[in-house]
VEXMARKOL-578863 format. One record per atom (N, C-alpha, C): residue in one letter; residue number from 1; atom name; x, y, z. Coordinates in pm, whole numbers. Layout:
{'a' NUM 'CA' {X Y Z}}
...
# end
This chain:
{'x' 1 'N' {5057 -17942 -12422}}
{'x' 1 'CA' {5040 -17946 -12569}}
{'x' 1 'C' {4891 -17952 -12601}}
{'x' 2 'N' {4815 -18025 -12525}}
{'x' 2 'CA' {4670 -18040 -12549}}
{'x' 2 'C' {4603 -17906 -12533}}
{'x' 3 'N' {4639 -17830 -12428}}
{'x' 3 'CA' {4581 -17698 -12404}}
{'x' 3 'C' {4614 -17602 -12518}}
{'x' 4 'N' {4735 -17607 -12570}}
{'x' 4 'CA' {4772 -17523 -12683}}
{'x' 4 'C' {4689 -17557 -12804}}
{'x' 5 'N' {4668 -17692 -12826}}
{'x' 5 'CA' {4588 -17731 -12942}}
{'x' 5 'C' {4444 -17684 -12927}}
{'x' 6 'N' {4386 -17695 -12806}}
{'x' 6 'CA' {4249 -17646 -12781}}
{'x' 6 'C' {4240 -17499 -12810}}
{'x' 7 'N' {4338 -17421 -12762}}
{'x' 7 'CA' {4336 -17276 -12791}}
{'x' 7 'C' {4340 -17250 -12940}}
{'x' 8 'N' {4424 -17323 -13011}}
{'x' 8 'CA' {4440 -17305 -13154}}
{'x' 8 'C' {4310 -17346 -13225}}
{'x' 9 'N' {4252 -17459 -13189}}
{'x' 9 'CA' {4136 -17511 -13264}}
{'x' 9 'C' {4009 -17434 -13232}}
{'x' 10 'N' {3999 -17377 -13114}}
{'x' 10 'CA' {3874 -17311 -13074}}
{'x' 10 'C' {3876 -17161 -13094}}
{'x' 11 'N' {3983 -17109 -13151}}
{'x' 11 'CA' {3981 -16964 -13185}}
{'x' 11 'C' {3875 -16940 -13286}}
{'x' 12 'N' {3816 -16822 -13284}}
{'x' 12 'CA' {3705 -16793 -13374}}
{'x' 12 'C' {3752 -16793 -13519}}
{'x' 13 'N' {3875 -16753 -13543}}
{'x' 13 'CA' {3924 -16752 -13683}}
{'x' 13 'C' {3935 -16896 -13737}}
{'x' 14 'N' {3974 -16990 -13656}}
{'x' 14 'CA' {3982 -17131 -13700}}
{'x' 14 'C' {3840 -17186 -13728}}
{'x' 15 'N' {3746 -17153 -13641}}
{'x' 15 'CA' {3609 -17200 -13661}}
{'x' 15 'C' {3554 -17136 -13788}}
{'x' 16 'N' {3580 -17009 -13809}}
{'x' 16 'CA' {3536 -16943 -13933}}
{'x' 16 'C' {3596 -17010 -14054}}
{'x' 17 'N' {3724 -17043 -14046}}
{'x' 17 'CA' {3793 -17110 -14157}}
{'x' 17 'C' {3730 -17245 -14185}}
{'x' 18 'N' {3699 -17321 -14077}}
{'x' 18 'CA' {3640 -17454 -14096}}
{'x' 18 'C' {3503 -17442 -14162}}
{'x' 19 'N' {3425 -17344 -14118}}
{'x' 19 'CA' {3293 -17324 -14176}}
{'x' 19 'C' {3306 -17284 -14322}}
{'x' 20 'N' {3407 -17199 -14352}}
{'x' 20 'CA' {3428 -17156 -14490}}
{'x' 20 'C' {3469 -17274 -14581}}
{'x' 21 'N' {3553 -17362 -14530}}
{'x' 21 'CA' {3596 -17479 -14608}}
{'x' 21 'C' {3478 -17571 -14633}}
{'x' 22 'N' {3394 -17594 -14535}}
{'x' 22 'CA' {3280 -17681 -14551}}
{'x' 22 'C' {3180 -17623 -14649}}
{'x' 23 'N' {3148 -17496 -14635}}
{'x' 23 'CA' {3056 -17429 -14726}}
{'x' 23 'C' {3115 -17422 -14869}}
{'x' 24 'N' {3246 -17394 -14878}}
{'x' 24 'CA' {3314 -17394 -15007}}
{'x' 24 'C' {3307 -17526 -15076}}
{'x' 25 'N' {3324 -17636 -15002}}
{'x' 25 'CA' {3314 -17768 -15061}}
{'x' 25 'C' {3175 -17797 -15110}}
{'x' 26 'N' {3074 -17759 -15031}}
{'x' 26 'CA' {2934 -17778 -15073}}
{'x' 26 'C' {2901 -17695 -15195}}
{'x' 27 'N' {2944 -17569 -15196}}
{'x' 27 'CA' {2921 -17485 -15315}}
{'x' 27 'C' {2992 -17540 -15437}}
{'x' 28 'N' {3113 -17593 -15418}}
{'x' 28 'CA' {3187 -17654 -15527}}
{'x' 28 'C' {3113 -17771 -15588}}
{'x' 29 'N' {3055 -17856 -15504}}
{'x' 29 'CA' {2980 -17972 -15554}}
{'x' 29 'C' {2855 -17926 -15632}}
{'x' 30 'N' {2787 -17827 -15580}}
{'x' 30 'CA' {2668 -17778 -15651}}
{'x' 30 'C' {2708 -17717 -15786}}
{'x' 31 'N' {2814 -17639 -15788}}
{'x' 31 'CA' {2852 -17577 -15915}}
{'x' 31 'C' {2907 -17682 -16011}}
{'x' 32 'N' {2980 -17781 -15963}}
{'x' 32 'CA' {3027 -17888 -16052}}
{'x' 32 'C' {2906 -17959 -16118}}
{'x' 33 'N' {2806 -17990 -16036}}
{'x' 33 'CA' {2687 -18051 -16091}}
{'x' 33 'C' {2616 -17958 -16192}}
{'x' 34 'N' {2613 -17830 -16158}}
{'x' 34 'CA' {2550 -17733 -16251}}
{'x' 34 'C' {2622 -17732 -16386}}
{'x' 35 'N' {2757 -17729 -16380}}
{'x' 35 'CA' {2837 -17728 -16506}}
{'x' 35 'C' {2817 -17856 -16583}}
{'x' 36 'N' {2833 -17971 -16517}}
{'x' 36 'CA' {2828 -18100 -16589}}
{'x' 36 'C' {2687 -18140 -16630}}
{'x' 37 'N' {2586 -18110 -16550}}
{'x' 37 'CA' {2452 -18159 -16573}}
{'x' 37 'C' {2356 -18063 -16637}}
{'x' 38 'N' {2382 -17934 -16621}}
{'x' 38 'CA' {2284 -17835 -16669}}
{'x' 38 'C' {2345 -17742 -16776}}
{'x' 39 'N' {2467 -17692 -16756}}
{'x' 39 'CA' {2524 -17595 -16846}}
{'x' 39 'C' {2585 -17658 -16970}}
{'x' 40 'N' {2666 -17763 -16957}}
{'x' 40 'CA' {2737 -17820 -17071}}
{'x' 40 'C' {2644 -17895 -17169}}
{'x' 41 'N' {2542 -17965 -17132}}
{'x' 41 'CA' {2459 -18035 -17231}}
{'x' 41 'C' {2394 -17938 -17332}}
{'x' 42 'N' {2335 -17825 -17296}}
{'x' 42 'CA' {2282 -17733 -17398}}
{'x' 42 'C' {2394 -17673 -17485}}
{'x' 43 'N' {2509 -17643 -17425}}
{'x' 43 'CA' {2620 -17593 -17505}}
{'x' 43 'C' {2663 -17697 -17607}}
{'x' 44 'N' {2672 -17821 -17563}}
{'x' 44 'CA' {2707 -17931 -17656}}
{'x' 44 'C' {2603 -17947 -17765}}
{'x' 45 'N' {2477 -17929 -17732}}
{'x' 45 'CA' {2372 -17939 -17830}}
{'x' 45 'C' {2384 -17829 -17933}}
{'x' 46 'N' {2412 -17708 -17885}}
{'x' 46 'CA' {2427 -17594 -17979}}
{'x' 46 'C' {2549 -17611 -18068}}
{'x' 47 'N' {2651 -17683 -18022}}
{'x' 47 'CA' {2774 -17699 -18100}}
{'x' 47 'C' {2770 -17829 -18184}}
{'x' 48 'N' {2649 -17881 -18208}}
{'x' 48 'CA' {2636 -17999 -18299}}
{'x' 48 'C' {2635 -18128 -18222}}
{'x' 49 'N' {2563 -18135 -18111}}
{'x' 49 'CA' {2549 -18254 -18030}}
{'x' 49 'C' {2682 -18312 -17981}}
{'x' 50 'N' {2764 -18225 -17927}}
{'x' 50 'CA' {2893 -18264 -17876}}
{'x' 50 'C' {2877 -18294 -17727}}
{'x' 51 'N' {2921 -18411 -17685}}
{'x' 51 'CA' {2931 -18446 -17544}}
{'x' 51 'C' {3075 -18414 -17501}}
{'x' 52 'N' {3088 -18313 -17416}}
{'x' 52 'CA' {3223 -18265 -17379}}
{'x' 52 'C' {3304 -18369 -17307}}
{'x' 53 'N' {3242 -18461 -17239}}
{'x' 53 'CA' {3320 -18566 -17174}}
{'x' 53 'C' {3384 -18663 -17274}}
{'x' 54 'N' {3326 -18669 -17395}}
{'x' 54 'CA' {3384 -18752 -17501}}
{'x' 54 'C' {3485 -18679 -17586}}
{'x' 55 'N' {3519 -18556 -17552}}
{'x' 55 'CA' {3624 -18486 -17628}}
{'x' 55 'C' {3759 -18524 -17569}}
{'x' 56 'N' {3835 -18598 -17645}}
{'x' 56 'CA' {3964 -18640 -17598}}
{'x' 56 'C' {4055 -18668 -17718}}
{'x' 57 'N' {4183 -18668 -17691}}
{'x' 57 'CA' {4277 -18705 -17793}}
{'x' 57 'C' {4343 -18838 -17749}}
{'x' 58 'N' {4327 -18936 -17832}}
{'x' 58 'CA' {4384 -19067 -17804}}
{'x' 58 'C' {4530 -19070 -17845}}
{'x' 59 'N' {4617 -19096 -17752}}
{'x' 59 'CA' {4759 -19101 -17781}}
{'x' 59 'C' {4809 -19241 -17824}}
{'x' 60 'N' {4721 -19339 -17811}}
{'x' 60 'CA' {4754 -19476 -17851}}
{'x' 60 'C' {4722 -19497 -18000}}
{'x' 61 'N' {4753 -19618 -18048}}
{'x' 61 'CA' {4726 -19651 -18189}}
{'x' 61 'C' {4588 -19704 -18212}}
{'x' 62 'N' {4525 -19763 -18113}}
{'x' 62 'CA' {4392 -19819 -18126}}
{'x' 62 'C' {4287 -19709 -18116}}
{'x' 63 'N' {4186 -19713 -18203}}
{'x' 63 'CA' {4077 -19616 -18200}}
{'x' 63 'C' {3967 -19663 -18108}}
{'x' 64 'N' {3912 -19570 -18033}}
{'x' 64 'CA' {3800 -19600 -17941}}
{'x' 64 'C' {3686 -19500 -17970}}
{'x' 65 'N' {3563 -19551 -17980}}
{'x' 65 'CA' {3453 -19462 -18013}}
{'x' 65 'C' {3414 -19367 -17900}}
{'x' 66 'N' {3441 -19401 -17774}}
{'x' 66 'CA' {3401 -19313 -17663}}
{'x' 66 'C' {3520 -19303 -17566}}
{'x' 67 'N' {3515 -19201 -17486}}
{'x' 67 'CA' {3615 -19177 -17382}}
{'x' 67 'C' {3613 -19289 -17281}}
{'x' 68 'N' {3492 -19337 -17244}}
{'x' 68 'CA' {3481 -19443 -17143}}
{'x' 68 'C' {3548 -19570 -17192}}
{'x' 69 'N' {3535 -19602 -17318}}
{'x' 69 'CA' {3598 -19723 -17374}}
{'x' 69 'C' {3751 -19707 -17370}}
{'x' 70 'N' {3799 -19589 -17400}}
{'x' 70 'CA' {3944 -19564 -17399}}
{'x' 70 'C' {3996 -19576 -17257}}
{'x' 71 'N' {3924 -19518 -17161}}
{'x' 71 'CA' {3963 -19526 -17022}}
{'x' 71 'C' {3964 -19672 -16971}}
{'x' 72 'N' {3861 -19747 -17009}}
{'x' 72 'CA' {3850 -19886 -16965}}
{'x' 72 'C' {3966 -19966 -17020}}
{'x' 73 'N' {4006 -19939 -17148}}
{'x' 73 'CA' {4115 -20009 -17209}}
{'x' 73 'C' {4250 -19962 -17156}}
{'x' 74 'N' {4253 -19854 -17081}}
{'x' 74 'CA' {4377 -19800 -17026}}
{'x' 74 'C' {4460 -19724 -17131}}
{'x' 75 'N' {4392 -19674 -17231}}
{'x' 75 'CA' {4465 -19599 -17337}}
{'x' 75 'C' {4508 -19461 -17283}}
{'x' 76 'N' {4625 -19419 -17324}}
{'x' 76 'CA' {4670 -19283 -17284}}
{'x' 76 'C' {4590 -19177 -17364}}
{'x' 77 'N' {4530 -19082 -17291}}
{'x' 77 'CA' {4446 -18982 -17355}}
{'x' 77 'C' {4473 -18844 -17299}}
{'x' 78 'N' {4447 -18744 -17383}}
{'x' 78 'CA' {4444 -18605 -17336}}
{'x' 78 'C' {4299 -18568 -17331}}
{'x' 79 'N' {4248 -18541 -17210}}
{'x' 79 'CA' {4105 -18526 -17185}}
{'x' 79 'C' {4061 -18381 -17199}}
{'x' 80 'N' {4039 -18338 -17320}}
{'x' 80 'CA' {4004 -18197 -17351}}
{'x' 80 'C' {3869 -18162 -17289}}
{'x' 81 'N' {3771 -18246 -17305}}
{'x' 81 'CA' {3635 -18219 -17253}}
{'x' 81 'C' {3634 -18206 -17104}}
{'x' 82 'N' {3699 -18297 -17034}}
{'x' 82 'CA' {3702 -18287 -16886}}
{'x' 82 'C' {3778 -18161 -16842}}
{'x' 83 'N' {3880 -18124 -16918}}
{'x' 83 'CA' {3954 -18004 -16884}}
{'x' 83 'C' {3865 -17879 -16903}}
{'x' 84 'N' {3788 -17878 -17011}}
{'x' 84 'CA' {3699 -17763 -17035}}
{'x' 84 'C' {3592 -17753 -16920}}
{'x' 85 'N' {3541 -17872 -16884}}
{'x' 85 'CA' {3443 -17872 -16770}}
{'x' 85 'C' {3508 -17816 -16643}}
{'x' 86 'N' {3632 -17857 -16616}}
{'x' 86 'CA' {3702 -17812 -16498}}
{'x' 86 'C' {3728 -17662 -16502}}
{'x' 87 'N' {3766 -17610 -16622}}
{'x' 87 'CA' {3788 -17465 -16632}}
{'x' 87 'C' {3662 -17386 -16608}}
{'x' 88 'N' {3553 -17430 -16668}}
{'x' 88 'CA' {3424 -17359 -16649}}
{'x' 88 'C' {3380 -17371 -16504}}
{'x' 89 'N' {3397 -17490 -16446}}
{'x' 89 'CA' {3368 -17513 -16307}}
{'x' 89 'C' {3446 -17417 -16216}}
{'x' 90 'N' {3578 -17405 -16241}}
{'x' 90 'CA' {3662 -17314 -16164}}
{'x' 90 'C' {3614 -17171 -16178}}
{'x' 91 'N' {3585 -17130 -16302}}
{'x' 91 'CA' {3541 -16991 -16326}}
{'x' 91 'C' {3413 -16964 -16251}}
{'x' 92 'N' {3315 -17054 -16254}}
{'x' 92 'CA' {3188 -17030 -16184}}
{'x' 92 'C' {3206 -17026 -16034}}
{'x' 93 'N' {3288 -17116 -15983}}
{'x' 93 'CA' {3315 -17119 -15838}}
{'x' 93 'C' {3382 -16988 -15798}}
{'x' 94 'N' {3477 -16939 -15879}}
{'x' 94 'CA' {3543 -16813 -15847}}
{'x' 94 'C' {3443 -16696 -15845}}
{'x' 95 'N' {3351 -16695 -15941}}
{'x' 95 'CA' {3252 -16585 -15945}}
{'x' 95 'C' {3160 -16593 -15823}}
{'x' 96 'N' {3116 -16712 -15786}}
{'x' 96 'CA' {3030 -16726 -15670}}
{'x' 96 'C' {3102 -16685 -15542}}
{'x' 97 'N' {3223 -16728 -15525}}
{'x' 97 'CA' {3304 -16692 -15405}}
{'x' 97 'C' {3325 -16541 -15402}}
{'x' 98 'N' {3356 -16480 -15519}}
{'x' 98 'CA' {3374 -16336 -15525}}
{'x' 98 'C' {3248 -16262 -15484}}
{'x' 99 'N' {3134 -16307 -15535}}
{'x' 99 'CA' {3006 -16240 -15500}}
{'x' 99 'C' {2977 -16256 -15352}}
{'x' 100 'N' {3005 -16374 -15296}}
{'x' 100 'CA' {2980 -16397 -15154}}
{'x' 100 'C' {3073 -16309 -15068}}
{'x' 101 'N' {3199 -16303 -15102}}
{'x' 101 'CA' {3294 -16223 -15022}}
{'x' 101 'C' {3258 -16074 -15033}}
{'x' 102 'N' {3219 -16033 -15155}}
{'x' 102 'CA' {3180 -15892 -15173}}
{'x' 102 'C' {3058 -15859 -15087}}
{'x' 103 'N' {2958 -15946 -15086}}
{'x' 103 'CA' {2840 -15922 -15005}}
{'x' 103 'C' {2877 -15921 -14857}}
{'x' 104 'N' {2964 -16011 -14814}}
{'x' 104 'CA' {3001 -16012 -14672}}
{'x' 104 'C' {3079 -15884 -14635}}
{'x' 105 'N' {3167 -15838 -14726}}
{'x' 105 'CA' {3241 -15714 -14699}}
{'x' 105 'C' {3148 -15593 -14689}}
{'x' 106 'N' {3051 -15590 -14777}}
{'x' 106 'CA' {2953 -15477 -14771}}
{'x' 106 'C' {2872 -15485 -14642}}
{'x' 107 'N' {2832 -15603 -14600}}
{'x' 107 'CA' {2758 -15623 -14477}}
{'x' 107 'C' {2843 -15580 -14357}}
{'x' 108 'N' {2971 -15621 -14360}}
{'x' 108 'CA' {3063 -15583 -14250}}
{'x' 108 'C' {3081 -15432 -14246}}
{'x' 109 'N' {3094 -15367 -14363}}
{'x' 109 'CA' {3112 -15223 -14367}}
{'x' 109 'C' {2989 -15152 -14311}}
{'x' 110 'N' {2869 -15205 -14342}}
{'x' 110 'CA' {2746 -15142 -14292}}
{'x' 110 'C' {2735 -15155 -14143}}
{'x' 111 'N' {2778 -15269 -14086}}
{'x' 111 'CA' {2770 -15285 -13942}}
{'x' 111 'C' {2880 -15209 -13867}}
{'x' 112 'N' {2994 -15186 -13935}}
{'x' 112 'CA' {3103 -15115 -13870}}
{'x' 112 'C' {3090 -14964 -13875}}
{'x' 113 'N' {3008 -14915 -13967}}
{'x' 113 'CA' {2991 -14770 -13977}}
{'x' 113 'C' {2923 -14718 -13849}}
{'x' 114 'N' {2985 -14623 -13791}}
{'x' 114 'CA' {2926 -14565 -13670}}
{'x' 114 'C' {2831 -14454 -13710}}
{'x' 115 'N' {2711 -14463 -13662}}
{'x' 115 'CA' {2614 -14361 -13693}}
{'x' 115 'C' {2634 -14249 -13593}}
{'x' 116 'N' {2670 -14134 -13646}}
{'x' 116 'CA' {2692 -14015 -13563}}
{'x' 116 'C' {2559 -13939 -13550}}
{'x' 117 'N' {2513 -13934 -13428}}
{'x' 117 'CA' {2389 -13864 -13399}}
{'x' 117 'C' {2426 -13728 -13338}}
{'x' 118 'N' {2370 -13624 -13396}}
{'x' 118 'CA' {2395 -13490 -13342}}
{'x' 118 'C' {2336 -13480 -13201}}
{'x' 119 'N' {2410 -13412 -13113}}
{'x' 119 'CA' {2357 -13400 -12978}}
{'x' 119 'C' {2228 -13316 -12980}}
{'x' 120 'N' {2134 -13349 -12894}}
{'x' 120 'CA' {2007 -13276 -12896}}
{'x' 120 'C' {2032 -13130 -12858}}
{'x' 121 'N' {1952 -13042 -12918}}
{'x' 121 'CA' {1967 -12899 -12885}}
{'x' 121 'C' {1912 -12879 -12744}}
{'x' 122 'N' {1984 -12800 -12665}}
{'x' 122 'CA' {1941 -12781 -12525}}
{'x' 122 'C' {1808 -12704 -12517}}
{'x' 123 'N' {1728 -12740 -12420}}
{'x' 123 'CA' {1600 -12672 -12399}}
{'x' 123 'C' {1599 -12595 -12265}}
{'x' 124 'N' {1706 -12618 -12187}}
{'x' 124 'CA' {1715 -12546 -12059}}
{'x' 124 'C' {1852 -12482 -12042}}
{'x' 125 'N' {1860 -12390 -11943}}
{'x' 125 'CA' {1990 -12331 -11907}}
{'x' 125 'C' {1988 -12310 -11758}}
{'x' 126 'N' {2103 -12269 -11702}}
{'x' 126 'CA' {2115 -12249 -11560}}
{'x' 126 'C' {2115 -12099 -11530}}
{'x' 127 'N' {2033 -12060 -11432}}
{'x' 127 'CA' {2027 -11918 -11391}}
{'x' 127 'C' {2161 -11883 -11330}}
{'x' 128 'N' {2224 -11776 -11376}}
{'x' 128 'CA' {2356 -11737 -11323}}
{'x' 128 'C' {2352 -11690 -11179}}
{'x' 129 'N' {2234 -11656 -11130}}
{'x' 129 'CA' {2224 -11602 -10992}}
{'x' 129 'C' {2192 -11712 -10889}}
{'x' 130 'N' {2088 -11794 -10916}}
{'x' 130 'CA' {2048 -11894 -10816}}
{'x' 130 'C' {2089 -12038 -10856}}
{'x' 131 'N' {2143 -12052 -10975}}
{'x' 131 'CA' {2189 -12179 -11029}}
{'x' 131 'C' {2076 -12282 -11047}}
{'x' 132 'N' {1954 -12238 -11062}}
{'x' 132 'CA' {1841 -12326 -11088}}
{'x' 132 'C' {1833 -12347 -11241}}
{'x' 133 'N' {1774 -12461 -11273}}
{'x' 133 'CA' {1753 -12488 -11416}}
{'x' 133 'C' {1625 -12422 -11464}}
{'x' 134 'N' {1638 -12347 -11572}}
{'x' 134 'CA' {1522 -12271 -11622}}
{'x' 134 'C' {1513 -12290 -11774}}
{'x' 135 'N' {1401 -12249 -11831}}
{'x' 135 'CA' {1382 -12261 -11976}}
{'x' 135 'C' {1485 -12173 -12049}}
{'x' 136 'N' {1528 -12220 -12161}}
{'x' 136 'CA' {1630 -12149 -12239}}
{'x' 136 'C' {1578 -12015 -12290}}
{'x' 137 'N' {1450 -11999 -12305}}
{'x' 137 'CA' {1389 -11875 -12355}}
{'x' 137 'C' {1352 -11776 -12244}}
{'x' 138 'N' {1376 -11814 -12116}}
{'x' 138 'CA' {1336 -11729 -12004}}
{'x' 138 'C' {1415 -11598 -11999}}
{'x' 139 'N' {1345 -11488 -11971}}
{'x' 139 'CA' {1411 -11359 -11954}}
{'x' 139 'C' {1416 -11320 -11807}}
{'x' 140 'N' {1343 -11392 -11722}}
{'x' 140 'CA' {1344 -11370 -11579}}
{'x' 140 'C' {1338 -11508 -11511}}
{'x' 141 'N' {1419 -11529 -11410}}
{'x' 141 'CA' {1425 -11656 -11339}}
{'x' 141 'C' {1298 -11674 -11256}}
{'x' 142 'N' {1226 -11782 -11274}}
{'x' 142 'CA' {1104 -11805 -11193}}
{'x' 142 'C' {1135 -11831 -11047}}
{'x' 143 'N' {1259 -11870 -11016}}
{'x' 143 'CA' {1292 -11908 -10880}}
{'x' 143 'C' {1338 -11786 -10798}}
{'x' 144 'N' {1430 -11706 -10856}}
{'x' 144 'CA' {1482 -11593 -10778}}
{'x' 144 'C' {1437 -11460 -10836}}
{'x' 145 'N' {1360 -11461 -10941}}
{'x' 145 'CA' {1304 -11344 -11012}}
{'x' 145 'C' {1410 -11248 -11063}}
{'x' 146 'N' {1530 -11293 -11078}}
{'x' 146 'CA' {1637 -11209 -11136}}
{'x' 146 'C' {1610 -11191 -11282}}
{'x' 147 'N' {1644 -11072 -11327}}
{'x' 147 'CA' {1629 -11043 -11470}}
{'x' 147 'C' {1754 -11100 -11544}}
{'x' 148 'N' {1730 -11173 -11652}}
{'x' 148 'CA' {1837 -11238 -11728}}
{'x' 148 'C' {1863 -11164 -11859}}
{'x' 149 'N' {1987 -11159 -11899}}
{'x' 149 'CA' {2014 -11102 -12027}}
{'x' 149 'C' {1991 -11211 -12135}}
{'x' 150 'N' {1937 -11166 -12243}}
{'x' 150 'CA' {1909 -11259 -12353}}
{'x' 150 'C' {2034 -11283 -12432}}
{'x' 151 'N' {2074 -11412 -12443}}
{'x' 151 'CA' {2195 -11447 -12520}}
{'x' 151 'C' {2160 -11470 -12664}}
{'x' 152 'N' {2235 -11413 -12752}}
{'x' 152 'CA' {2207 -11435 -12893}}
{'x' 152 'C' {2325 -11499 -12957}}
# end
């Protein structure tokens, strides 16, 4: 069983998958920070100083001025702002992953394309009489002095 597990875990596709998951997690954290810390504050400012994390619908009877106070009190809420952040976060992660996969596919296509090189044009031929190698333009064999017919 241990040997089967080692074969499974050490296959290159499993290692590639592990690397992809780790990089995906790191990219996800960076994009989440980008959405929450860089993208949403200017959008909130443009929309009238709205803090998206404070956009929520309180389902309880008590009013709370901020989302944090409602959460601390344990009030039931529908978290619209957090949902919007998650949707934008998902969209940006999807775009980044798409661009990365597209770039990798193009790179793979470039490396898999076989470059077909035309064979070099011959510069010599074989004398039909003495079988020596002679210049392709020769009209007489330098080895046996036989007269050669010119091929066109």
